[in-house]
N, C-alpha and C positions, 0 to 999 in steps of 0.2 A: 238542258233541254233543246238547246238551238244546237250544239254540237251532236247530239243523237242523231237529231232529224238530217243535219248535213251530210252526215256518215251514211246514213240509209239513202238519202239522196245520191251520194257518191259512189253506191255501189252498181254493179255491173249489172245485176237482175233485181228486180221489186218481190220482193216476198212479204206478202199483204199478211194482215191477221189472220183472215179467212183461208188462205193459202198454208201458213203453219197451222192452224185448228186442224184441217185436212190431214195434213202429215201425222201430227202428231196422235189424232185419234186411229189413221192406218197402222203407225208403228206399232201401238199398244194393242190393237187387234188383233195384227198377226203376228207380234215377237213378244207382246206381254212389257214392253220395254216402257217406261214412263218418262216422257220429256215434258218438264217444267217450263216456265217461260225462261228461266235461266241459259235453256239450253239453244236459245233461238238462233243466238250465232253460231253455235258450231252445227247447227242444223243446216244452216245458211252456206258455211264455209265447205261442208263435205258435199251437200247436194250441189252446188255449183259446179264443182269439179265435174259431178256427172251428165247435168245440163250442157256443159263445153264439150264433153266427150259425144254426146248425141247430137251434137250442132243445135239443140233448142233454146230460143232467145228469150223465155221468162219462164217463172213457175208456175204461171197460169197454164200454160202450153204444155208444160211437164205433168200437171193434174190431168189435163186431158188425155194424155197420153195412159196414162195409169187407170184411167176410167174407160180407156178405149178398149176394141179387141186386143192389142197387143198388151194389154196391161198387166195381165198376170207373168209374163217374160221380166216386166220391168222390178217387179215386186222383189226379187232375191238382190239385185245390183242396189237396188233403194236401201234395204235394210242391211246388206253390206255395208254401205257407206256410211251407215247411222252409228253402226255398233262399234264400241271400244273396244279395242285388242290390247292389252297392256300385261306382259307377264316377262317370267325370266327364269331361267333354270335354278333349282332349288329354294325357289321365293318359300318363304316362310320353312326354314329348315328342321323346324321342331316335327313338322307333321310328318316327315320323310322320316325320321327319325322314329318317330313311333309307328309309322308304317312298317318299318325294317324289324322292330323289337316285338311287335304286339302282335303283328300279322303274319309277317314270314317266318319270323323264326317257330311259332307253334304249328302254321301250314307245314312247314318241312318236318315235326315230328310226328306231325299226323299222317302225313304222306307216307313217310318211313313205314307206320305203322298198318297201313292199310285203310286208315278211317278217313282219307280226304284223298279225292282224286285230282282235284283241281282248285283255282284260284281264280276268282271273277273279278273285276275291277274296273270301275266306271271313271272316266274322266268326263266330267259334264262340263260343257264350257269350256274347250280344252285352247282354245285361241289357235295360236300359231304351232303349239305343239311342244314346249318346253314343259309343261307338267307332265305329260304322259311319257315322254322320254326321260325325265329325272326318277318316274316310275321306274321304268325299264331298267333305268342303269343301277338303281337299287335292288333290284330284283337280280342281274346279271352279276353285281359285285355279292351278294349276301347266299346265292343257293347255286348248287351244283348243277350243270348244264341238265342232266336229267329231270331235277324238279324246276328249273327255271322255264323248262319247256312247256309245263302245266300252268303257267300261268298266263291270263289273257285280260289284255287292256283294253277297253273298248274306249275310244275317244271321241268324243261329238261336238259338233260347234255349229252355231247357226250361220255362219259366214263361210261360204263355199271359196271366194277366194283366199282366205287364210287358212282355210284346211290344204289347199294344196302347196302353200308352203310347209306347212306340217308334214305332209306326204313326202315332199322332197328332202327334209332334213339337214338341210345345209343352212347354218346361221353363221354371225361374225364371229370370228374367233374370242372378241374380248367380250362377250357371252358368257363364256367358260368360266369367269374368274370365281363364281359362286361354286363349281363342281370341284369336290376332291378330286387331288390327281391322281389318285391311285384307280380311282372309278373313271376318269377320263381318259387315262392310258390304255385301259380295258377296251373301252367302247366308242372311244372317240379320234378320228382323225382329223389332225389341224393340217393345213396347209397355209404355210407362213408367209409365201408369195402373194397368196390371193387372201390372206386372211380370213379364211373361212374354217369352219369346224362341221365337220358331219358324222350323222349319227351311224353306227356299224350295224351291218345287218344282224346280230346277236340283238340288237334292239327293237331294230323295225320289224323284226318275226314277232315280237311278241304284242303288237300293236295292229289294232284296225280301228283306220279313220272313218268315220262317217259323218256326213249332213244331220243335223235332227233339228227340230223346232222343240223346245222344249214344252212350250202350250202344248202342241198336236200330240195322238197319241204315239206310244214310244212301241217300237217292234221287237226290243229284246225282252224277254222276259228273267224272272228271277228264278232262284234265289241269288242276287249279289253278295259278295262278301265284304268290298268295301266301295262307297263312292265319294271321289272328291268333287264337290261343288264350290269351289272357291271363287268369292267376289264377281258372282254371278247373281244373285238376288238381290244385291243392292240394287240394282236396276228395275226390280218389280215393284208393285206395291204392296201394301201388307195380305191383301187377299189372294194373290198369286202366288207369294211366298209361303202361305200357309198351306196351300194348294198341293206345291213343289214337295213340300218337307212331308205332306200325309203320302206320296206318290214315293217318293225316297223310300219312306218307310216300309211300302209295300212290296218293295224289291228287294230289301236288304234283310238277310237271314237274322233270326236272333244271335246278337252277339258281333253282328257285323258293325262296322263303322262308317260313320259320315263324318266328312272333314269340309269345313266351311273357310271362309275368310276372314282375318283378322279386324274386320269391322261390321262381320255377321254377328248373329246369336240365336240360340233357338228358345229362348228363355221366353215363356209365355206363349209359344208357338204350338206347342205339342206334348203330349205327355209319353210319346212313343220312344223316346231317348232318354238316357240318362248322362250327364257331362263327364266325360273317360279324362280330358286334358283342356288345355287350350284351345278354343273353335276345335274340338274333336269331340264326338258324341257317339255312345254305341246303343245298338239299337236294344231294346228290352224284349223279353219275352211274350 
């Protein structure tokens, strides 16, 4: 107990229980993210950086800023600071194999028969862009150019800073380890001197990046063919998760697919999907 009190005393800023409670409530109301007591140190560490950059000397003064006339301008940076962004190329590779075999191959056949004009994919919670670029790589490697050009990938995230990284499409070269070599050669430029990997224009042309709060109204309309929402719903409470699943179902065409994270499940959440494969669900008619 004494060591914890000493650690709090030694900190640069004081984060009182009421300060923390205010931030928890604000983040939940604006982003749906649940911050338990065990996240207190994380909240302090990330927002302390923000206080330093603004030249603010206390959390009390920071909260006064949020409650003041300029408060709305600070909400974006606050949520960005709290949001966790962790991803990699071809994370959970079985999803991309399923996408290639069960989505792209049937689409190509239907397109050639004149039965389907395009394919619409949504990467919800795309973080720094590795997921939508992985999808685009599979598209570019699996379909002739004429058919690949008919695929549209919408990639959205709450964090505006991380979206800028995604739009640039430049990553550390060592992040390419999970990308199959044949796919990498086709779509990625490696700069050995700078140790960077730059996504090709053939990938960028398939993706539209947009900022989106999943709890707010969605400007895009259905029907969509595929939704990737992986390792996003773990940050929400059960009620918010159920609401999101219902909204996803409303956007997906019958037979469309929802891919979720390895630690997530739709079990007991909805009767609008059936299990297709591990963390892969098909929209029922």
